N, C-alpha and C positions, 0 to 999 in steps of 0.2 A: 504494499500500500504506499509506503514511504517513497519508493522509486517512482511510482505513477504520479504522485504529488510533485516530485521534483521535475519530472519531464513536463507536466503541465505548467508549472511556474516558469520553467525555462522558456517554454513557448510563448508565454504571456509577457514576461518581464525582460528578456535578454535578447530579443531580436533587434538587429540594427543592420542598416545598409548604408553604403555610400557609393558614389560614382565619381571616378577620377575626372571624367570629362564634363561634368555638369558644373555650371556656376563658375566657369574659369574664363580667363581672358583669352579672347581670340586675337592672334597676332597676324598682321598682314603687311607684307612689304610690297610696294608698288614700284615697278621699274618701267618707265615709259618716256614720254616726251611731252610736248605742250598740250596734247589732247588730255593728258593726265593732270598737268598743273594748272590749267586755266580755271578761273572762277574760285580762287581761294584753295584749290587743290581737290582733286576727286577724293583723295584719302580722308580729308577733313569732312567733306559732305557725307561720305560713306559712314564715317564715325558718328556724325549727327543723326543719320537715320538709325543706325544700330543701337546707339545709346538710348534714343527715344523709345525704342521697343524692348528695352530691358537687357540688351547684350553689351557686356564690357569688351571693348576692342582697343588694341594698340596698333598704330600705324606708322610707318616711315615711307617717304617717297623720295626717289631720285629720278627726275624727269627733265633733263636738259632739253632745250628746244631742238627739234629736228633729229633727235637721237634714234638710231636703229638698234636692233638686237645685236648686231655686230659691234656696235659702239659700247653697248653695256658689257659685252664679253671682255673688253679690255679696260673698262672704267674702274679705277681703283675704288671709288666710293661704292659702286654697285656691288663689286666683289666683296668688299669688307662688310657691307650690309647683309649680304647672303650669309656670310660666315659668322655674323655677330650673335646669332641665337638660333634656336630650333623654331623656325617659323611654322605657323599653321598653313599659311598660303603665301605664295610669292606670285604677284601679278606681273605678266609679261605683255607689254604692248609694243608692237612693231610700228615703224614709221607708217604714216596713214596711207600712203600709196603702194607701198612695196607688195603687200600680200595680194593685191589686186592684179599684178602684172601677169604675163604669160606664165602658165604652170611651169615650164622648164626653168624660167628665170627665177621664180619663187623657190623652186627646188634647189637652185645653186646659190642664191643670194640671201634667202631667209631661213629655210629649214635647218641648215647646218648650225646656225647660230642659236636657234631655239634649242637645239639638242645640246649644244655646249652649255648654255645656261641651265638647262634642266639637269644635266649631269652635275653641274656645280651645286645646284640646289639639293639633289638627292645625295650627293657625297657629304654634304654638310649634315643632312637628316633625311633619312629614307621616309620619314613620316610627313614631310612637308609636301603639300599638294601645289603643283604649278597650275595657275589659273589664267588662261589665255584671254585677254581683253579684245573681244571682237569689236572693232571700231565700225564707224558708219561711212557710207560713201559720200563723196562730195556733192554738194547741192545739185550741180549740173554735170555730174560725171567728172572724169579726169581729163580735162581738155588739153593739158600738156602732153600727156602720153597717148591720147586717143589715136593719133596717126599711126602709132606703132602697134596698137592692139585695140582694134575696134570694139570689142565687147565692154570695155570700160568707158566708152563715149558717153554713156548714160549713167544716171544715178543707180537705176535698177541693175544694170550690168555690172557696175562697180561693186555694188552691195553683194550680189551673188558671188563674185570671186572672192571678196573678203570672207564671206561665210564659209566657202570651201576651204580656203587656206587655213583659217583658224581652227576649223574642226579637224583637219588633217594634222595640224601641229599638235593638238591635244591628244589625238589617237596615237601618234608616234612617240609621244614623250610621257605617257602615263599621267596626263593632266586632265583638267576639265575646261569647259569654255563658259565664259560669262557673255551671253549673247546680246550685248548692248546694241550692236548694229541692227539686230532684228527687232528689238523693242523700238528703236528709233524709227525703223521703217513702218512699223505698224502705226505709230503715232503720226508720222508724216503722212500716210495714206489715209488715215481716219480722221485726223484733227489738223488739217493743213493750217488752220488759223494759229496754231501754237508755233512760235518762232524758235527754231532749234539752231540755226546757223548764225555765226557773226557775218559781218559784211564781206568777209573774204570767201564765203561759201564753203568754209571748211571747219573752222574751229567752233566749239560749242558755246551757246549762250548758257546762262545759269540753268535754264530748263534742260538743256541737253546734258549738262553735268549731273543734274538730278536724275535723269534717265539712267545714267551709268551707275550712279550711287544705289538706286533701287534695284537695278538689275544685279549688281554685285551682292546686295543684301539677300535677294531671293536665291541667288546661286550658291552662296556660302552657308547661310542658315536654313535653307529649305523652307522658309516661311514667307507669308505674304508681307510685303511692306506697307499695306494699307494701314492708315492711322499714324504713320511715321511723321516726325517733324520735317519741316522743309525750309529752305533759305527765304529770307524776306522778299527776294526778287521773284519768287515763284508764288502764284496765288493759290488759295485752298483748293479751288476747283481743278485747276491744272495739275496740282500735286496729286489729287485723287485719281485723275485720268492716268498719270504716269505710274503711280503705284499699282493700279489694277492691271495695266498693260504689262508691266514688268513681270508680275506674277503669272499672268496668262501665258506669256511667251516662254518663260522658264519652265513652268510646270507642264506645258503642253509637249515638250520634246526632251524629256529628261535623258532618254537614251542617246540622242544625238549630241546633247551637250556633255554627256558622260557624267551626269550628276546622280549619285546614289543616295536616295533618301530613306532607305530602309534603316529603321532604328534598332540599335542594339539594346536588348533588354536582358536582364539577368535575374534569376531566382531559382531557388531549389527548396526542397522540404525533405527531411529525414523520415523514414517510416521504420517501424519496428514489428516485423512478422512474429507471430506467436511461435514459441519454442525455437527461436533462433537467436544465437549470440552475435550475429553479424548486424552491422548497420547498413541500411539501404537508402539511397538518395535519389529522389526524383528531380531530374534537371529540367527546369521550365524555361531555359534560356532560349532567346529568339535571335536569329540573324547573326549569330557568332560563327567565326571560322574555326575556332577552337576554344576549349575551356581547360583551366588548370585548377584542380582541387587541391586545397590545403586542408588536411583532415585534422589538424591541431595536435597531432602526435609526432611531429617532425618527419611526416611522410606526405607525399604528394603524388598526383597522377594526372596525366593529360587525358582529355576526352574530346572526341571529334564527332560532328554530326553524322548521323547515319543517312538521312536523306531529308531534304528540305528543312534543314536545321532542327531535326528531331534527334533525340538522344535515348540511348538505352539506359536502363537502370544502372546506377553506379553502386557497387558493393565495396565495403571496406570493413576490415576485421581489426578490432581494437584489442589490446592485450590487457589493459587495465581499465577497470570500471571507474569512470571519473566524468567530470564535466569538461567539455572540449569546445574551443572556438573553431568552428568549421567555416572556411571561406571558399568561395567560388569566384575565380577570375575569368571573365569572358573577353575574348579578343576578336575584333573585326578589323582587318588591316592594321592600322596603328592605334585604333581606339581600344581602351580597356575600361570595362566597368566591373565593379566588384561588389559582392554581398557577403556578409558574415553573419553567422547565427551561433549562439551558445546553446549547446544541447548536452544532456545527460546521456552517456552512452554506457550500455551494459558490457560486461567483460566477454571476451572471446576466448575459446580454448584452442584456436588454431593458430599455429606458428606461422609468422610471415615468411615469405620466400624472397630471394633476391632475383629480381626480374631483369637484371642488367644485361648480361651476356656480351658487353662491350667493354673492352679494357681501355680506360682513359688514363693517361699518365703523362707527366707526373701530376699529382693532385694533392696539395696546392701546385699551381702552375709555376714554373721558373722560366726566366728569360723570355716571357711573352710567347711561348710555343706550347700548344697542346698536341699530343700525339694520340691518334685513334687509328687502329689498323682495320683493314678490310672493309672500308666503306666508300671506295672510289666510285664517283658518279652519283652518290646519294646527296640529297639536299640536307643542310643543317641550318638551324636557327639558334641564336644565342639571345637569351633575355636577361635583363637585369633583375636584381632582387625586387624591384618595383613592378616587374612584369613588362617592361618596355623592350621592344625588339631593337636590339643594338647591332646585330650582324646577321646576314642571310646570304648563303652562297651554296656552292656544291663542292664536294671533295675532289680535287684534282691530284691530291697526294695524301700522305698519311698524317699531315700536319695542318693545324689551323693557326694562323698568326693573329694573336690577340694583344699584341704589344701596345696598340692604341687605346685599349680599354682600361678604365680606372681599376684600381685594386678593389676587390669586393667579391661577393658571392653571386654566381651566375648559374643559369640553367641552360643546358644544351639540349635541344630536341632533335632526335634522329629517329626516323621510322616511327614517329608518333610516341616514342618513349623519351623521358626526360632524365637528365643526369645532372646532379650538382657538381660544380667545379669552384674552386677558390683561386682567384688571381691576385 
């Protein structure tokens, strides 16, 4: 009777959960040119929109006039900004005409530098998402380059080429698209009374910059910007039109923009079958790529979805009857959500076995080298003690170079089995 009471009290009094990714600051670096810095800066208008809707954001922008992606590849400020922290997003904006040029010219003069920048971004943090700023066509097409490539002689033709090029850059570099240009086109087509261009028929008015800010908000937070604050130069009626259009365009073509809106959810519940000394855990997690159980007795185990993010029952055998803090870590790409529950567990009379079968040496690691035999060609992932993915690759030899990792406890995952190492 006493044990039953303890279990009940544990269920009622000691449940708690927390999410690493909720209520945190979203960090965004903008690398562009005058399209980005006009009207007090797109990054600042984006911050205005996000803050007014309850999201804390930090932004930095480096946007010299006329800059190309190639210029950013060799700009010391851009490169130092990329390396200054682990950004959530880095925005990349090419010079306004170049992505609309002939496909072979774009392939030679734009795509390679998008890749160089994305490599720099991912080398700094594999969890940073490059987000490509699809710009808008010029008001009457690209008259300067029209003789050389007729499709861009009109606004519609130029806009279509911009759309194609930015989507291709995102697809090739594991990024997403903020379809500012398509929101711009919808408003231009349906609300021609709203002035979007400066007198040069190229740069944005305050309304144009607000289009970009609302589109970035919808693309990053997967939420409608309706109800957001707006600059003094934008009226309430126009702001509402822009907010609704941004949400409609982003939400209508999520696959094309490569925006994943599935929400990572994590939960579990222990069960206690009659006449059994083992503990069983129902995993109610949704949309996770993998889960790591911490059973509270210095043991852990990875679990992977069987199909459509459904999980088998997890069984664990405890040797000592006691109260344990059981935690479940759920991972989706670089996201982590965690829930912990305190439960009273009955003793088990079954001896634990060693599941390793892989010899990892030395452990603790010396000289920054891990040696693991007979794993050539297999994928490995290394996670920090906080559950953050810090290294992912394939075995090309019997060693892993971890000399760049800080000292601490890490988990190596090979063939869905996890191994603790000390560096």
